[in-house]
C-alpha positions in Angstrom: 2.6 -0.8 -2.5 4.0 -2.7 0.5 7.0 -0.3 0.7 4.8 2.8 0.1 2.6 1.9 3.0 5.5 1.1 5.1 6.9 4.5 4.3 3.7 6.1 5.3 3.9 4.2 8.6 7.4 5.3 9.1 6.3 8.9 8.6 3.8 8.3 11.3 6.5 6.9 13.7 5.0 3.4 13.6 7.2 0.5 13.8 5.8 -1.9 11.3 6.2 -5.8 11.2 8.0 -7.6 8.5 4.8 -8.4 6.6 3.6 -8.3 3.1 -0.2 -8.0 4.0 -1.5 -4.7 2.6 -4.7 -5.0 4.5 -2.8 -5.2 7.7 -0.5 -2.3 6.9 -3.6 -0.2 6.1 -5.1 -1.3 9.4 -2.0 -0.3 11.4 -2.4 3.3 9.8 -5.9 3.5 10.9 -5.1 2.1 14.3 -2.6 5.1 14.6 -5.6 7.4 13.9 -4.5 8.2 10.4 -7.3 9.1 7.9 -6.8 6.6 5.2 -9.3 6.9 2.3 -11.4 3.9 1.9 -10.7 3.7 -1.7 -7.1 2.6 -0.9 -8.6 -0.7 0.4 -8.9 -1.8 -3.2 -5.1 -2.1 -3.1 -5.4 -5.1 -0.9 -6.0 -7.2 -4.1 -2.3 -6.8 -4.7 -1.2 -8.6 -1.5 -0.9 -11.9 -3.3 1.6 -10.5 -5.7 3.8 -9.6 -2.8 4.2 -13.2 -1.7 2.6 -16.0 -3.5 2.9 -14.9 -7.2 6.4 -13.9 -6.6 7.3 -17.6 -5.9 4.5 -19.4 -7.8 2.9 -19.4 -11.2 0.0 -16.8 -11.5 -3.4 -18.6 -11.8 -5.8 -16.3 -13.6 -8.7 -18.5 -12.3 -9.3 -16.1 -9.5 -11.6 -13.3 -9.9 -10.1 -10.7 -12.1 -9.7 -7.2 -10.6 -10.2 -4.0 -12.4 -6.6 -3.1 -13.5 -7.4 0.4 -14.4 -8.9 1.1 -11.0 -5.9 -0.4 -9.3 -3.5 1.7 -11.4 -5.4 4.8 -10.4 -5.3 3.9 -6.7 -1.6 3.0 -6.9 -0.9 6.4 -8.5 -3.2 8.1 -5.9 -1.4 6.4 -2.9 2.0 7.3 -4.4 1.1 10.9 -4.8 -0.5 11.0 -1.3 2.5 9.6 0.5 5.0 11.7 -1.6 3.0 14.8 -0.5 3.7 13.8 3.1 7.4 13.8 2.7 9.3 16.8 4.2 10.5 19.2 1.5 14.1 18.5 0.2 16.8 20.8 1.7 18.4 22.3 -1.4 21.1 24.2 0.4 
């Protein structure tokens, strides 16, 4: 999701920092005046997977999140950003 959000920022002409914080990336879009649906905020639960869980053991003692909801939001975000891409030149 980090890369998808960074692609969205790039499409907006925003130079983004080298961060993994999904909340901050969403904030950067909003600061640019982009209408970011509030339901994408649920994706911030994945921030820890971008850094901590990549290098450490996953501790399931944290509050579990609704995996089905997260999957739906991931698919929705991917679709949204894909729709923003310019059409392919097939010539």
